[in-house]
ROVO-265364 format. One line per 5 residues: for each residue x, y, z of C-alpha. Coordinates in nm, 2 decimals. Example, Ala and Ser with C-alpha at 12.3 -4.5 7.8 and 13.67 -1.06 7.14 Angstrom:
BEGIN
1.23,-0.45,0.78 ~ 1.37,-0.11,0.71
***
This chain:
BEGIN
-0.68,3.25,-1.85 ~ -0.62,3.25,-2.23 ~ -0.26,3.35,-2.17 ~ -0.22,3.06,-1.93 ~ -0.35,2.82,-2.19
-0.13,2.98,-2.46 ~ 0.17,2.94,-2.23 ~ 0.07,2.57,-2.17 ~ 0.05,2.51,-2.55 ~ 0.38,2.68,-2.60
0.54,2.47,-2.32 ~ 0.40,2.15,-2.47 ~ 0.53,2.24,-2.81 ~ 0.87,2.33,-2.68 ~ 0.88,2.00,-2.49
0.80,1.81,-2.80 ~ 1.06,2.00,-3.01 ~ 1.32,1.96,-2.74 ~ 1.26,1.59,-2.71 ~ 1.30,1.54,-3.08
1.59,1.76,-3.18 ~ 1.96,1.67,-3.15 ~ 1.88,1.32,-3.01 ~ 2.17,1.17,-3.22 ~ 2.42,1.43,-3.12
2.63,1.19,-2.91 ~ 2.56,0.88,-3.13 ~ 2.90,0.78,-3.29 ~ 2.93,0.79,-3.67 ~ 2.80,0.48,-3.85
2.59,0.39,-3.54 ~ 2.22,0.42,-3.47 ~ 2.01,0.55,-3.18 ~ 1.78,0.28,-3.05 ~ 1.45,0.46,-3.10
1.18,0.20,-3.04 ~ 1.15,-0.17,-2.94 ~ 0.84,-0.37,-3.01 ~ 0.76,-0.73,-2.91 ~ 0.46,-0.87,-3.10
0.32,-1.21,-3.18 ~ 0.22,-1.36,-3.52 ~ -0.13,-1.47,-3.46 ~ -0.35,-1.47,-3.15 ~ -0.19,-1.63,-2.84
-0.39,-1.55,-2.53 ~ -0.14,-1.72,-2.30 ~ 0.15,-1.51,-2.42 ~ 0.19,-1.17,-2.25 ~ 0.41,-0.95,-2.47
0.45,-0.70,-2.19 ~ 0.62,-0.97,-1.97 ~ 0.82,-1.09,-2.27 ~ 0.98,-0.75,-2.30 ~ 1.18,-0.83,-1.99
1.38,-1.07,-2.21 ~ 1.50,-0.80,-2.44 ~ 1.85,-0.70,-2.34 ~ 1.84,-0.35,-2.48 ~ 1.57,-0.09,-2.43
1.55,0.26,-2.57 ~ 1.58,0.58,-2.37 ~ 1.31,0.66,-2.12 ~ 1.00,0.86,-2.23 ~ 0.81,1.09,-2.00
0.44,1.00,-2.01 ~ 0.54,0.75,-2.29 ~ 0.57,1.04,-2.53 ~ 0.88,1.26,-2.48 ~ 1.24,1.16,-2.45
1.33,1.46,-2.23 ~ 1.61,1.29,-2.03 ~ 1.79,1.22,-2.36 ~ 1.71,1.57,-2.49 ~ 1.86,1.72,-2.17
2.18,1.52,-2.21 ~ 2.20,1.63,-2.58 ~ 2.18,1.99,-2.47 ~ 2.52,1.96,-2.30 ~ 2.84,2.06,-2.47
3.14,1.84,-2.51 ~ 3.36,2.05,-2.28 ~ 3.33,1.86,-1.95 ~ 3.52,2.12,-1.76 ~ 3.21,2.34,-1.76
2.97,2.28,-1.47 ~ 2.66,2.34,-1.70 ~ 2.76,2.05,-1.93 ~ 2.83,1.83,-1.63 ~ 2.50,1.91,-1.47
2.30,1.85,-1.79 ~ 2.47,1.52,-1.84 ~ 2.41,1.42,-1.48 ~ 2.03,1.49,-1.48 ~ 1.99,1.36,-1.84
2.04,1.02,-2.00 ~ 2.30,0.92,-2.26 ~ 2.17,0.78,-2.59 ~ 2.12,0.41,-2.61 ~ 2.32,0.30,-2.92
2.18,0.01,-3.11 ~ 2.38,-0.31,-3.04 ~ 2.34,-0.59,-3.29 ~ 2.50,-0.85,-3.06 ~ 2.27,-0.78,-2.77
1.98,-0.78,-3.02 ~ 2.08,-1.13,-3.14 ~ 2.11,-1.25,-2.78 ~ 1.76,-1.11,-2.71 ~ 1.63,-1.32,-3.00
1.79,-1.63,-2.84 ~ 1.64,-1.55,-2.50 ~ 1.29,-1.50,-2.64 ~ 1.31,-1.82,-2.84 ~ 1.43,-2.02,-2.54
1.15,-1.87,-2.32 ~ 0.89,-1.97,-2.58 ~ 1.03,-2.33,-2.58 ~ 1.02,-2.34,-2.20 ~ 0.65,-2.25,-2.22
0.59,-2.55,-2.45 ~ 0.63,-2.40,-2.79 ~ 0.91,-2.63,-2.89 ~ 0.93,-2.52,-3.25 ~ 0.92,-2.15,-3.17
1.10,-1.89,-3.38 ~ 1.16,-1.52,-3.34 ~ 1.19,-1.30,-3.65 ~ 1.39,-0.98,-3.62 ~ 1.33,-0.66,-3.81
1.55,-0.36,-3.78 ~ 1.43,-0.04,-3.95 ~ 1.70,0.22,-3.99 ~ 1.61,0.58,-4.07 ~ 1.81,0.91,-4.01
2.05,0.75,-3.77 ~ 1.77,0.59,-3.57 ~ 1.68,0.22,-3.54 ~ 1.34,0.07,-3.47 ~ 1.36,-0.29,-3.36
1.07,-0.53,-3.38 ~ 1.08,-0.89,-3.24 ~ 0.80,-1.09,-3.40 ~ 0.73,-1.41,-3.21 ~ 0.62,-1.72,-3.41
0.54,-1.97,-3.14 ~ 0.38,-2.24,-3.35 ~ 0.18,-2.52,-3.19 ~ 0.24,-2.59,-2.82 ~ 0.32,-2.93,-2.68
0.11,-3.10,-2.41 ~ 0.19,-3.37,-2.15 ~ 0.03,-3.70,-2.25 ~ 0.14,-3.93,-1.96 ~ 0.34,-3.89,-1.64
0.56,-4.16,-1.48 ~ 0.73,-4.14,-1.14 ~ 1.06,-4.32,-1.07 ~ 1.15,-4.28,-0.70 ~ 1.46,-4.48,-0.59
1.41,-4.40,-0.21 ~ 1.13,-4.62,-0.08 ~ 1.08,-4.42,0.24 ~ 1.03,-4.10,0.03 ~ 0.80,-4.29,-0.20
0.58,-4.37,0.10 ~ 0.58,-4.00,0.21 ~ 0.48,-3.88,-0.13 ~ 0.21,-4.15,-0.17 ~ 0.04,-4.01,0.14
0.01,-3.66,0.01 ~ -0.30,-3.51,-0.14 ~ -0.27,-3.58,-0.51 ~ -0.47,-3.27,-0.60 ~ -0.17,-3.06,-0.47
0.05,-3.18,-0.75 ~ 0.12,-2.93,-1.02 ~ 0.16,-3.20,-1.29 ~ -0.13,-3.36,-1.47 ~ -0.20,-3.52,-1.80
-0.32,-3.27,-2.06 ~ -0.12,-2.97,-1.92 ~ 0.10,-2.77,-2.15 ~ 0.46,-2.87,-2.14 ~ 0.58,-2.57,-1.94
0.93,-2.58,-1.79 ~ 0.84,-2.32,-1.52 ~ 0.56,-2.55,-1.40 ~ 0.79,-2.85,-1.39 ~ 1.04,-2.65,-1.19
0.76,-2.54,-0.95 ~ 0.67,-2.90,-0.89 ~ 1.04,-2.98,-0.80 ~ 1.03,-2.70,-0.55 ~ 0.70,-2.82,-0.41
0.83,-3.17,-0.35 ~ 1.16,-3.04,-0.21 ~ 0.97,-2.82,0.04 ~ 0.73,-3.11,0.13 ~ 1.03,-3.34,0.21
1.23,-3.06,0.39 ~ 0.92,-3.01,0.61 ~ 0.91,-3.39,0.67 ~ 1.26,-3.41,0.83 ~ 1.48,-3.44,0.52
1.72,-3.17,0.62 ~ 1.97,-3.23,0.34 ~ 1.73,-3.27,0.06 ~ 1.71,-3.02,-0.23 ~ 1.54,-2.99,-0.56
1.85,-3.10,-0.76 ~ 1.78,-3.46,-0.66 ~ 1.47,-3.44,-0.88 ~ 1.51,-3.45,-1.26 ~ 1.28,-3.50,-1.56
1.29,-3.70,-1.88 ~ 1.07,-3.59,-2.17 ~ 1.00,-3.80,-2.48 ~ 0.79,-3.66,-2.76 ~ 0.55,-3.89,-2.94
0.61,-3.90,-3.32 ~ 0.38,-3.70,-3.55 ~ 0.20,-3.54,-3.25 ~ 0.24,-3.25,-3.02 ~ 0.24,-3.48,-2.71
0.51,-3.55,-2.46 ~ 0.55,-3.85,-2.22 ~ 0.71,-3.72,-1.90 ~ 0.91,-3.91,-1.63 ~ 0.99,-3.76,-1.29
1.30,-3.92,-1.13 ~ 1.40,-3.88,-0.77 ~ 1.75,-4.01,-0.71 ~ 1.92,-4.13,-0.39 ~ 2.15,-3.92,-0.18
2.50,-3.92,-0.32 ~ 2.83,-3.75,-0.24 ~ 3.15,-3.75,-0.45 ~ 3.34,-4.09,-0.44 ~ 3.06,-4.25,-0.24
2.79,-4.50,-0.32 ~ 2.43,-4.35,-0.33 ~ 2.23,-4.42,-0.02 ~ 1.88,-4.35,0.10 ~ 1.80,-4.00,0.22
1.82,-3.95,0.60 ~ 1.52,-3.82,0.79 ~ 1.65,-3.60,1.07 ~ 1.50,-3.53,1.41 ~ 1.55,-3.23,1.64
1.72,-3.35,1.97 ~ 1.80,-3.03,2.17 ~ 1.71,-2.66,2.13 ~ 1.92,-2.41,2.32 ~ 1.93,-2.03,2.32
2.22,-1.78,2.37 ~ 2.29,-1.41,2.34 ~ 2.49,-1.30,2.04 ~ 2.58,-0.97,2.20 ~ 2.94,-0.98,2.35
2.85,-0.68,2.58 ~ 2.53,-0.85,2.72 ~ 2.53,-1.23,2.75 ~ 2.19,-1.24,2.90 ~ 1.87,-1.30,2.69
1.62,-1.05,2.82 ~ 1.31,-1.26,2.72 ~ 1.10,-1.49,2.93 ~ 1.12,-1.86,2.86 ~ 0.76,-1.90,2.73
0.82,-1.61,2.48 ~ 1.12,-1.80,2.34 ~ 0.91,-2.11,2.31 ~ 0.62,-1.94,2.14 ~ 0.85,-1.79,1.88
1.03,-2.12,1.81 ~ 0.85,-2.34,1.55 ~ 1.09,-2.63,1.59 ~ 1.03,-2.88,1.87 ~ 1.25,-3.13,2.04
1.16,-3.49,1.95 ~ 0.99,-3.38,1.63 ~ 1.13,-3.40,1.27 ~ 1.31,-3.11,1.12 ~ 1.10,-2.86,0.92
1.23,-2.60,0.68 ~ 0.90,-2.40,0.71 ~ 0.93,-2.42,1.09 ~ 1.29,-2.28,1.06 ~ 1.16,-1.99,0.85
0.87,-1.92,1.08 ~ 1.11,-1.91,1.37 ~ 1.32,-1.65,1.20 ~ 1.00,-1.45,1.11 ~ 0.87,-1.45,1.47
1.19,-1.35,1.63 ~ 1.23,-1.09,1.36 ~ 0.90,-0.93,1.47 ~ 1.03,-0.88,1.83 ~ 1.14,-0.52,1.90
1.37,-0.65,2.17 ~ 1.57,-0.87,1.92 ~ 1.81,-0.70,1.68 ~ 1.95,-1.01,1.51 ~ 1.87,-1.38,1.49
2.10,-1.66,1.38 ~ 2.00,-2.03,1.39 ~ 2.24,-2.32,1.33 ~ 2.22,-2.70,1.34 ~ 2.48,-2.95,1.45
2.44,-3.31,1.35 ~ 2.52,-3.57,1.62 ~ 2.79,-3.80,1.47 ~ 2.66,-4.12,1.30 ~ 2.30,-4.04,1.39
1.99,-3.88,1.25 ~ 1.97,-3.62,1.54 ~ 2.02,-3.24,1.51 ~ 2.09,-3.00,1.78 ~ 1.94,-2.65,1.72
2.12,-2.34,1.84 ~ 1.93,-2.01,1.84 ~ 2.15,-1.70,1.89 ~ 1.97,-1.37,1.97 ~ 2.13,-1.03,1.98
1.96,-0.79,2.21 ~ 1.83,-0.46,2.08 ~ 1.87,-0.13,2.26 ~ 1.61,-0.15,2.54 ~ 1.48,0.21,2.53
1.52,0.54,2.33 ~ 1.41,0.90,2.36 ~ 1.34,1.10,2.04 ~ 1.25,1.46,1.97 ~ 1.07,1.56,1.65
0.99,1.92,1.54 ~ 0.75,1.99,1.26 ~ 0.58,2.27,1.08 ~ 0.20,2.30,1.03 ~ -0.01,2.48,0.77
-0.39,2.47,0.81 ~ -0.57,2.66,0.54 ~ -0.29,2.91,0.53 ~ -0.25,2.95,0.91 ~ 0.12,2.87,0.99
0.24,2.71,1.31 ~ 0.48,2.48,1.47 ~ 0.47,2.16,1.66 ~ 0.71,1.93,1.85 ~ 0.68,1.59,2.01
0.89,1.41,2.27 ~ 0.87,1.03,2.26 ~ 1.00,0.76,2.50 ~ 1.01,0.41,2.37 ~ 1.07,0.09,2.58
1.11,-0.22,2.36 ~ 1.10,-0.49,2.64 ~ 0.88,-0.36,2.92 ~ 0.78,-0.70,3.08 ~ 1.06,-0.91,2.92
0.82,-1.03,2.65 ~ 0.92,-0.77,2.39 ~ 0.63,-0.55,2.48 ~ 0.66,-0.21,2.33 ~ 0.57,0.08,2.56
0.54,0.43,2.42 ~ 0.48,0.77,2.58 ~ 0.45,1.07,2.36 ~ 0.41,1.43,2.47 ~ 0.31,1.67,2.19
0.26,2.04,2.17 ~ 0.15,2.26,1.89 ~ 0.10,2.63,1.82 ~ -0.08,2.81,1.53 ~ -0.14,3.17,1.46
-0.50,3.20,1.33 ~ -0.59,3.48,1.09 ~ -0.92,3.63,0.98 ~ -1.12,3.59,1.31 ~ -1.31,3.89,1.43
-1.47,3.95,1.77 ~ -1.24,3.71,1.96 ~ -1.00,3.82,2.24 ~ -0.74,3.56,2.14 ~ -0.61,3.47,1.79
-0.39,3.17,1.87 ~ -0.45,2.79,1.86 ~ -0.26,2.59,2.12 ~ -0.28,2.21,2.16 ~ -0.12,1.97,2.41
-0.16,1.59,2.40 ~ -0.03,1.30,2.60 ~ -0.05,0.95,2.45 ~ 0.05,0.61,2.59 ~ 0.05,0.29,2.40
0.14,-0.07,2.50 ~ 0.19,-0.33,2.23 ~ 0.22,-0.71,2.28 ~ 0.37,-0.90,1.99 ~ 0.11,-1.18,2.03
-0.25,-1.24,2.11 ~ -0.34,-1.15,2.47 ~ -0.64,-1.37,2.52 ~ -0.72,-1.66,2.76 ~ -0.91,-1.86,2.49
-0.62,-1.93,2.25 ~ -0.38,-2.22,2.28 ~ -0.01,-2.22,2.19 ~ -0.05,-2.39,1.85 ~ -0.30,-2.13,1.74
-0.09,-1.84,1.86 ~ 0.20,-1.98,1.66 ~ 0.00,-1.99,1.34 ~ -0.05,-1.61,1.31 ~ 0.16,-1.30,1.34
-0.04,-1.10,1.59 ~ -0.02,-0.78,1.79 ~ -0.24,-0.68,2.08 ~ -0.25,-0.31,2.16 ~ -0.39,-0.10,2.44
-0.37,0.28,2.43 ~ -0.49,0.59,2.61 ~ -0.47,0.96,2.51 ~ -0.56,1.30,2.65 ~ -0.58,1.59,2.41
-0.63,1.95,2.50 ~ -0.72,2.21,2.24 ~ -0.76,2.58,2.31 ~ -0.89,2.79,2.02 ~ -1.02,3.15,2.02
-1.38,3.01,1.97 ~ -1.38,2.73,2.22 ~ -1.18,2.49,2.44 ~ -1.20,2.12,2.35 ~ -1.09,1.81,2.55
-1.06,1.45,2.43 ~ -1.01,1.15,2.64 ~ -0.98,0.82,2.46 ~ -0.89,0.45,2.54 ~ -0.87,0.16,2.30
-0.80,-0.21,2.29 ~ -0.74,-0.37,1.95 ~ -0.59,-0.68,1.78 ~ -0.40,-0.68,1.45 ~ -0.30,-1.01,1.28
-0.21,-1.18,0.96 ~ -0.13,-1.53,0.85 ~ 0.22,-1.62,0.71 ~ 0.25,-1.66,0.34 ~ -0.09,-1.49,0.28
-0.16,-1.15,0.14 ~ -0.43,-1.03,0.38 ~ -0.43,-0.85,0.72 ~ -0.70,-0.81,0.99 ~ -0.77,-0.56,1.27
-1.03,-0.59,1.54 ~ -1.11,-0.29,1.76 ~ -1.26,-0.47,2.06 ~ -1.31,-0.14,2.25 ~ -1.26,0.22,2.14
-1.39,0.48,2.38 ~ -1.38,0.85,2.32 ~ -1.51,1.12,2.55 ~ -1.53,1.46,2.40 ~ -1.61,1.75,2.63
-1.62,2.13,2.58 ~ -1.53,2.31,2.90 ~ -1.56,2.66,2.75 ~ -1.72,2.82,2.44 ~ -1.67,3.19,2.38
-1.98,3.42,2.39 ~ -1.91,3.54,2.03 ~ -1.91,3.18,1.89 ~ -2.21,3.08,2.09 ~ -2.41,3.39,2.00
-2.33,3.35,1.63 ~ -2.38,2.98,1.57 ~ -2.53,2.80,1.87 ~ -2.77,3.03,2.05 ~ -2.90,3.26,1.77
-3.24,3.15,1.65 ~ -3.17,3.26,1.29 ~ -2.81,3.14,1.24 ~ -2.77,2.84,1.47 ~ -2.67,2.52,1.30
-2.81,2.18,1.42 ~ -2.50,1.99,1.29 ~ -2.27,2.25,1.46 ~ -2.46,2.24,1.79 ~ -2.44,1.86,1.81
-2.06,1.86,1.76 ~ -2.00,2.13,2.03 ~ -2.18,1.94,2.31 ~ -2.02,1.68,2.53 ~ -2.03,1.34,2.36
-1.94,0.98,2.44 ~ -1.84,0.75,2.15 ~ -1.81,0.37,2.20 ~ -1.68,0.21,1.89 ~ -1.65,-0.15,1.78
-1.47,-0.20,1.45 ~ -1.32,-0.46,1.21 ~ -1.08,-0.39,0.93 ~ -0.96,-0.61,0.64 ~ -0.67,-0.54,0.40
-0.56,-0.74,0.09 ~ -0.25,-0.66,-0.10 ~ -0.11,-0.87,-0.38 ~ 0.11,-0.76,-0.67 ~ -0.04,-0.44,-0.81
-0.37,-0.46,-0.64 ~ -0.46,-0.33,-0.30 ~ -0.80,-0.35,-0.12 ~ -0.89,-0.20,0.22 ~ -1.22,-0.22,0.41
-1.34,-0.12,0.75 ~ -1.67,-0.16,0.93 ~ -1.75,0.00,1.27 ~ -2.05,0.06,1.49 ~ -2.11,0.27,1.80
-2.36,0.29,2.08 ~ -2.56,-0.02,2.02 ~ -2.49,-0.19,2.35 ~ -2.55,0.13,2.55 ~ -2.88,0.19,2.36
-3.00,-0.17,2.43 ~ -2.91,-0.13,2.80 ~ -3.09,0.20,2.82 ~ -3.40,0.05,2.67 ~ -3.39,-0.25,2.90
-3.38,-0.04,3.21 ~ -3.63,0.21,3.07 ~ -3.39,0.50,3.10 ~ -3.53,0.85,3.05 ~ -3.44,1.06,2.75
-3.33,1.43,2.76 ~ -3.52,1.72,2.59 ~ -3.35,1.63,2.26 ~ -3.47,1.27,2.27 ~ -3.12,1.12,2.36
-3.04,0.86,2.62 ~ -2.75,0.96,2.84 ~ -2.46,0.79,3.02 ~ -2.33,0.98,3.33 ~ -2.54,1.27,3.20
-2.35,1.26,2.86 ~ -2.52,1.18,2.53 ~ -2.36,0.89,2.35 ~ -2.34,0.85,1.97 ~ -2.50,0.57,1.77
-2.41,0.50,1.41 ~ -2.29,0.24,1.16 ~ -2.00,0.31,0.92 ~ -1.84,0.12,0.63 ~ -1.54,0.22,0.41
-1.41,0.04,0.10 ~ -1.09,0.13,-0.09 ~ -0.95,-0.04,-0.41 ~ -0.65,0.05,-0.62 ~ -0.47,-0.12,-0.91
-0.15,-0.03,-1.09 ~ -0.09,-0.10,-1.46 ~ 0.28,-0.11,-1.53 ~ 0.32,0.03,-1.89 ~ 0.70,0.01,-1.90
0.99,0.05,-1.67 ~ 0.93,0.42,-1.61 ~ 0.55,0.47,-1.67 ~ 0.25,0.34,-1.49 ~ -0.12,0.40,-1.47
-0.29,0.38,-1.13 ~ -0.67,0.35,-1.09 ~ -0.84,0.41,-0.75 ~ -1.19,0.39,-0.62 ~ -1.31,0.47,-0.27
-1.66,0.45,-0.11 ~ -1.76,0.55,0.24 ~ -2.10,0.55,0.40 ~ -2.21,0.61,0.75 ~ -2.56,0.64,0.90
-2.66,0.79,1.24 ~ -2.96,0.63,1.40 ~ -3.12,0.56,1.74 ~ -2.96,0.79,1.98 ~ -2.81,1.02,1.71
-2.95,1.22,1.42 ~ -2.61,1.36,1.33 ~ -2.27,1.19,1.29 ~ -1.99,1.30,1.52 ~ -1.77,1.55,1.34
-1.47,1.31,1.35 ~ -1.67,1.04,1.17 ~ -1.82,1.26,0.89 ~ -1.67,1.27,0.54 ~ -1.52,1.56,0.36
-1.41,1.60,0.00 ~ -1.13,1.80,-0.17 ~ -0.77,1.81,-0.07 ~ -0.45,1.63,-0.15 ~ -0.60,1.28,-0.13
-0.94,1.34,-0.29 ~ -1.07,1.56,-0.57 ~ -0.77,1.78,-0.61 ~ -0.93,2.07,-0.79 ~ -1.08,2.17,-0.45
-0.90,2.26,-0.13 ~ -0.96,2.04,0.17 ~ -1.32,2.05,0.30 ~ -1.44,2.28,0.03 ~ -1.64,2.04,-0.19
-2.00,1.93,-0.14 ~ -2.22,1.79,0.00 ~ -2.40,1.73,-0.33 ~ -2.47,2.06,-0.50 ~ -2.44,2.26,-0.18
-2.29,2.60,-0.24 ~ -2.10,2.78,0.03 ~ -2.27,3.08,0.19 ~ -2.08,3.16,0.51 ~ -1.71,3.08,0.50
-1.68,3.09,0.88 ~ -1.87,2.76,0.93 ~ -1.80,2.57,0.61 ~ -1.58,2.33,0.79 ~ -1.90,2.19,0.94
-2.15,2.24,0.66 ~ -1.92,2.09,0.39 ~ -1.92,1.75,0.55 ~ -2.14,1.45,0.48 ~ -2.25,1.09,0.56
-2.13,0.94,0.23 ~ -1.83,0.98,0.00 ~ -1.73,0.86,-0.34 ~ -1.38,0.91,-0.48 ~ -1.27,0.80,-0.83
-0.91,0.87,-0.94 ~ -0.68,0.80,-1.24 ~ -0.32,0.89,-1.22 ~ -0.05,0.85,-1.49 ~ 0.29,0.84,-1.33
0.63,0.88,-1.49 ~ 0.98,0.87,-1.35 ~ 1.19,1.17,-1.46 ~ 1.55,1.20,-1.34 ~ 1.74,1.18,-1.01
1.47,1.17,-0.74 ~ 1.20,1.35,-0.95 ~ 0.88,1.20,-1.09 ~ 0.57,1.35,-1.24 ~ 0.20,1.27,-1.27
-0.11,1.36,-1.47 ~ -0.43,1.30,-1.29 ~ -0.81,1.31,-1.32 ~ -1.03,1.30,-1.01 ~ -1.40,1.27,-0.96
-1.62,1.25,-0.65 ~ -1.82,1.42,-0.39 ~ -1.99,1.38,-0.05 ~ -2.36,1.36,0.04 ~ -2.58,1.35,0.34
-2.82,1.05,0.41 ~ -3.06,1.27,0.61 ~ -3.22,1.60,0.51 ~ -3.05,1.89,0.69 ~ -3.18,2.24,0.67
-2.83,2.38,0.69 ~ -2.71,2.18,0.38 ~ -2.96,2.24,0.10 ~ -2.89,2.02,-0.20 ~ -2.67,1.79,0.00
-2.91,1.49,0.02 ~ -2.80,1.18,-0.18 ~ -3.05,1.07,-0.45 ~ -3.00,0.79,-0.69 ~ -3.14,0.98,-0.98
-2.92,1.29,-0.92 ~ -2.59,1.19,-0.77 ~ -2.41,1.13,-1.11 ~ -2.49,1.49,-1.21 ~ -2.34,1.60,-0.88
-2.01,1.43,-0.93 ~ -1.73,1.69,-0.92 ~ -1.44,1.64,-1.17 ~ -1.09,1.79,-1.17 ~ -0.76,1.74,-1.35
-0.41,1.84,-1.29 ~ -0.03,1.79,-1.29 ~ 0.18,1.67,-1.00 ~ 0.55,1.67,-0.91 ~ 0.71,1.42,-0.67
1.04,1.39,-0.49 ~ 1.12,1.03,-0.39 ~ 1.37,1.01,-0.11 ~ 1.30,0.63,-0.06 ~ 1.19,0.66,0.30
0.93,0.93,0.22 ~ 0.79,1.11,-0.08 ~ 0.72,1.48,-0.11 ~ 0.43,1.56,-0.33 ~ 0.32,1.88,-0.50
-0.01,1.87,-0.70 ~ -0.18,2.15,-0.89 ~ -0.54,2.07,-0.96 ~ -0.80,2.25,-1.18 ~ -1.18,2.22,-1.16
-1.34,2.06,-1.47 ~ -1.70,2.01,-1.35 ~ -1.84,2.20,-1.05 ~ -2.17,2.06,-0.92 ~ -2.24,2.36,-0.69
-2.36,2.54,-1.01 ~ -2.65,2.42,-1.22 ~ -2.56,2.26,-1.56 ~ -2.70,2.56,-1.75 ~ -2.46,2.79,-1.57
-2.12,2.87,-1.73 ~ -1.95,2.80,-1.40 ~ -2.08,2.44,-1.40 ~ -1.81,2.35,-1.66 ~ -1.49,2.53,-1.57
-1.31,2.30,-1.82 ~ -1.49,2.50,-2.10 ~ -1.49,2.83,-1.91 ~ -1.17,2.83,-1.71 ~ -1.06,3.10,-1.47
-0.73,3.02,-1.30 ~ -0.78,3.23,-0.99 ~ -1.11,3.07,-0.92 ~ -1.05,2.71,-1.04 ~ -0.71,2.61,-0.92
-0.60,2.44,-0.59 ~ -0.24,2.37,-0.49 ~ -0.16,2.08,-0.25 ~ 0.16,1.98,-0.07 ~ 0.16,1.64,0.10
0.39,1.36,0.22 ~ 0.33,1.02,0.04 ~ 0.13,0.92,-0.26 ~ -0.25,0.99,-0.27 ~ -0.34,0.62,-0.31
***
């Protein structure tokens, strides 16, 4: 391991040397390489974000990997000047040419920064420029001197159109973005123009736009106060007298197909009406127009939407024409894939039929047939060494709420999907045969112009049954008095799961929050108690002679991205999951239990190899059951940098573990305790490589253990960071997509 660290130190030193040498090789004589750019303020201004202000700088230096090394520039500098050689062309292609300091663009950046500060209310702002030149490199510093900001003292409104004045007088005054005492911020003034223009456009003023609104600002002598006047002018055209703005009304709405090969619209009339947010006899609405585009855009049966308006001559009436181009009604696709489960290689393939308009309401109907094969190694005492799986899944999605209790107005306010699905899955392993029959009904919806999404699982039924278990597996783990495992036994019996769940997701900017709550078995347990049903020998109520699961589960997930510069970002992530079996269950179903380790968890461990708590593996043949729990914590920090072409890299630190909420004899040390769980948090670190192909990302992560809770703190193995052993402490992961 010492050699590995020596090689790492050598590689780090070589990287630093490479990134620093010959960086000015392609910089012309008497010119300077733009080395660094800083934007700083003179004094403390909490309202000024220097990171945001950097976007007004017209020239930025070469990219730095992890904010330290200019390896793209160094790669470019390694190339020779003979462009006929492929090596030189390749190095230049994957590298980055030097950014040569440009005094003109720097001066323009000063002007842009000054103007932005004035727009934010700092009317006497200045920007001082300092260019430090040393060894053919230039460090540029923009020092912002904002001065005292100006504030709005009084606001007057001059509205020439009396009808519009009445419309604005009826609005809620608290929605106005202008008020006395606010800072004189040009962006806020423009936002108020847009707000008023949107309000009027939604009130029928089809030809109104924000350019009809102007401001007049007069500063008060010897103060930092401004008197503001908002003026709304009449409608005017070249060579014509100004007139009052016309309020337009929708007269007729008609639909047609924009497909020359198919002139028929294959949608029912009520579907067309539900998606149309403009109504005959009502005033024109810009928001209604956009909502109409959005709702038709959600329909799988519609490929393209175009909406036009024709004004009736010499009137205030508009005829609306909605043109819909039909999408391909159905498709069949075939998708092969490779599998790798803990080193066991296999192959899988799926055949999918998709119908985009089953009942002429843009209902999406899917049938998928999937087959998989995997060669399993390392099993002894079994007649067969192969894993075979077949599954058939059908899914029907409605692009609206399917419920008798919702009126049309409410349906139009949300973007909703109703989904019903059924699946049969057949797995044949050397140890056992497993069958799964499931059915679900769920709703998904979100509100336009908001950042949250919802999901309600009204009904989710899963019937798991085991038609065959090999004698070897049964004798080793289920029937043997000394080795049988209660958790294992529970998950290899027939089981009925009835789930009710609710999910909420919020995504805005660089922050994402996900949550999900679900319960199972409560209704069946209550019904069993009401009819005084008998329990089996294990104390379980049964439905059709099948035990049903009863539990409650909650998952929370939060991530935030800090954008450091155009190529570097820091992403923080926290995840918490907790589930508790009760009533008719003492053990969670295997599909609902948590595991730790793997590509999306603590990456110093392979999948399902960490925890619970300080549990230490004893028998590798059943660890996939023993190393699961009822509670999970994941904490992650990942520093990401864009490299060249499609490549990106990451440095990460992960912490977390799983625990049980009940004491299980088969999982010693796995019980969660408030006074011990911090000492049982596993920690790992590592390096990742990503290939971003826009539609998907291939990810390669190499993780190393730093703190291993399965060993006591006085054991050298507890801190692999201080006592590393590569063959013992590393884990390699390949995955598609980012971990969080």
